[in-house]
C-alpha positions in Angstrom: -70.8 -17.3 -23.0 -72.9 -14.2 -21.9 -76.0 -15.8 -23.4 -75.4 -19.0 -21.7 -74.6 -17.3 -18.3 -77.7 -15.2 -18.5 -79.9 -18.3 -19.3 -78.6 -20.1 -16.3 -79.1 -17.0 -14.1 -82.7 -16.7 -15.3 -83.4 -20.4 -14.9 -82.1 -20.4 -11.3 -84.2 -17.4 -10.5 -87.3 -19.1 -12.0 -86.7 -22.3 -10.0 -86.2 -20.5 -6.7 -89.4 -18.5 -7.3 -91.7 -21.4 -8.1 -90.2 -24.7 -6.9 -92.1 -24.6 -3.6 -95.5 -23.5 -5.1 -95.3 -25.7 -8.3 -92.8 -28.6 -7.7 -94.5 -30.7 -10.4 -93.9 -28.0 -13.0 -90.2 -27.7 -12.0 -89.8 -31.5 -12.2 -91.4 -31.6 -15.7 -89.2 -28.7 -16.8 -86.0 -30.5 -16.0 -87.1 -33.9 -16.9 -88.9 -33.1 -20.3 -88.1 -29.7 -21.5 -84.6 -28.6 -20.7 -83.1 -31.9 -21.8 -84.2 -30.9 -25.3 -83.3 -27.2 -25.2 -80.5 -27.6 -27.8 -83.1 -29.0 -30.2 -85.4 -26.0 -29.7 -82.5 -23.7 -30.5 -81.6 -25.8 -33.5 -85.2 -25.6 -34.8 -85.4 -21.8 -34.3 -82.1 -21.1 -36.0 -83.3 -23.2 -39.0 -86.3 -20.9 -39.4 -84.7 -17.5 -39.3 -82.4 -15.8 -41.8 -79.0 -15.5 -40.1 -76.6 -16.2 -42.9 -74.8 -18.7 -40.7 -74.2 -16.2 -37.8 -75.8 -17.9 -34.7 -75.0 -15.4 -32.0 -77.7 -14.1 -29.9 -77.9 -10.9 -31.9 -76.3 -9.2 -34.8 -74.5 -6.6 -32.7 -72.9 -9.2 -30.6 -71.6 -10.9 -33.8 -70.0 -7.7 -35.2 -68.6 -6.5 -31.7 -67.0 -10.0 -31.2 -64.7 -9.4 -34.1 -62.8 -6.6 -32.4 -63.0 -8.5 -29.1 -61.5 -11.6 -30.6 -58.5 -9.6 -31.8 -57.9 -7.5 -28.8 -58.4 -10.3 -26.3 -58.7 -9.2 -22.6 -57.2 -5.7 -23.6 -54.6 -6.0 -20.7 -51.7 -5.3 -23.0 -50.0 -2.0 -23.7 -50.4 0.3 -26.7 -47.9 -1.7 -28.9 -49.7 -5.1 -28.2 -53.1 -3.5 -29.0 -51.7 -2.0 -32.2 -50.4 -5.4 -33.2 -53.9 -6.9 -32.7 -55.5 -4.1 -34.6 -53.1 -4.7 -37.5 -54.1 -8.3 -37.5 -57.7 -7.2 -37.8 -56.8 -4.9 -40.7 -55.1 -7.7 -42.4 -58.2 -10.0 -41.9 -60.3 -7.2 -43.5 -57.9 -7.0 -46.4 -58.3 -10.8 -46.9 -62.0 -10.2 -47.0 -61.7 -7.5 -49.6 -59.4 -9.8 -51.7 -62.1 -12.6 -51.6 -64.6 -10.0 -52.7 -62.3 -9.1 -55.6 -62.0 -12.7 -56.5 -65.6 -13.2 -56.6 -66.0 -10.2 -58.9 -63.2 -11.4 -61.4 -62.6 -15.1 -61.1 -64.9 -18.1 -61.8 -64.2 -21.3 -59.9 -64.2 -24.5 -62.0 -66.9 -26.0 -59.9 -69.0 -22.8 -60.4 -68.9 -23.2 -64.2 -72.5 -24.8 -64.5 -75.6 -23.8 -66.3 -77.4 -23.0 -63.0 -75.0 -20.2 -62.3 -75.0 -18.5 -65.7 -76.4 -15.3 -64.4 -74.6 -15.3 -61.1 -70.9 -15.3 -62.0 -69.0 -12.1 -60.8 -72.3 -10.9 -59.1 -72.5 -13.2 -56.2 -70.0 -14.1 -53.5 -68.2 -17.4 -54.3 -68.8 -18.5 -50.6 -72.7 -18.3 -51.4 -72.2 -20.2 -54.6 -70.5 -23.0 -52.7 -73.6 -23.2 -50.4 -75.8 -23.7 -53.6 -73.3 -26.4 -54.8 -73.7 -28.3 -51.5 -77.5 -28.0 -51.9 -77.3 -29.4 -55.5 -75.3 -32.3 -54.2 -78.1 -33.0 -51.8 -80.6 -32.8 -54.7 -78.6 -35.3 -56.8 -78.5 -37.8 -53.9 -82.2 -37.8 -53.7 -82.9 -37.6 -57.4 -85.7 -35.1 -56.9 -87.1 -33.1 -54.0 -90.7 -31.8 -53.8 -91.7 -28.7 -51.9 -93.2 -30.7 -49.1 -89.9 -32.6 -48.5 -87.4 -29.8 -49.2 -87.7 -28.0 -45.8 -86.3 -24.8 -47.5 -83.7 -24.4 -44.8 -81.1 -22.8 -47.0 -83.6 -20.3 -48.3 -84.9 -19.5 -44.8 -81.5 -19.2 -43.1 -79.2 -17.9 -45.8 -81.5 -16.3 -48.5 -80.2 -18.8 -51.1 -82.2 -21.1 -53.4 -82.9 -24.4 -51.8 -83.2 -27.8 -53.4 -86.8 -27.7 -54.8 -86.2 -24.2 -56.2 -83.1 -25.5 -58.1 -85.3 -28.4 -59.4 -87.9 -25.9 -60.7 -85.3 -23.9 -62.8 -83.6 -27.0 -64.1 -87.0 -28.3 -65.3 -87.5 -25.1 -67.2 -83.8 -25.2 -68.5 -83.3 -21.8 -66.9 -80.4 -20.6 -64.7 -81.0 -19.4 -61.2 -82.0 -15.8 -61.4 -79.9 -13.1 -59.6 -83.1 -11.9 -57.8 -83.3 -15.1 -55.9 -80.1 -14.4 -54.2 -80.4 -12.3 -51.1 -78.6 -8.9 -51.4 -76.3 -9.9 -48.5 -74.4 -12.1 -51.0 -74.3 -9.5 -53.7 -72.6 -6.9 -51.6 -69.0 -7.4 -52.8 -67.6 -4.2 -51.4 -66.6 -3.2 -47.9 -67.7 0.3 -48.6 -71.5 0.8 -48.4 -73.3 1.6 -51.6 -75.2 4.9 -51.6 -78.2 5.4 -53.7 -78.9 8.7 -55.3 -81.3 11.0 -53.4 -83.9 13.4 -54.7 -82.8 15.8 -51.9 -79.8 16.9 -53.9 -77.4 15.7 -51.2 -74.9 13.1 -52.4 -72.1 11.7 -50.2 -70.9 9.2 -52.7 -67.8 11.2 -53.7 -66.7 11.4 -50.0 -67.1 7.6 -49.7 -65.1 7.1 -52.9 -62.4 9.4 -51.5 -62.4 7.4 -48.2 -62.1 4.2 -50.1 -59.1 5.5 -52.0 -57.4 6.7 -48.9 -58.0 3.2 -47.3 -56.2 1.6 -50.1 -52.9 3.3 -49.4 
């Protein structure tokens, strides 16, 4: 809502500033440009990697999680605690889904395309690829020029023409083709070893254990 409100405020300011000097431009703006503004936004979101998050920025998307649970924050301590508890339960559900992706293979995922992806990639991501495969089966074959590569651009997952290429070679989809976003199956950040001799991994592991109690 903040983004829509900001857009309307800026548009109103623009119109008031230029409507007297350039009335034809303002008329054209409303009659030809703004009527298609949703299509412009759709085209933009189909050309950037957003993993399905279409908020105006990544920070807003993360912050909205807490805002959604706390609401207007007018309640007392007990009410806020209840909402925070719900958020914690939600995170536990996410963790459970991660664990499921690590240990369980869905029936619809038992295909040769996913041979090297099982238990390494989120099942949610594999579901996206399944849908892309269904699009491929409906059209029989998809060339690069007609693919659009939307799934690859927006989600970092193999699109229809890529799936075709690996099937023609009788090869499974390589793990390297999956964006690291879908291979992060842990709420605790992975810490790489450092040449500086400082390693905070033990502290993170301890924090993870404490969080499980």
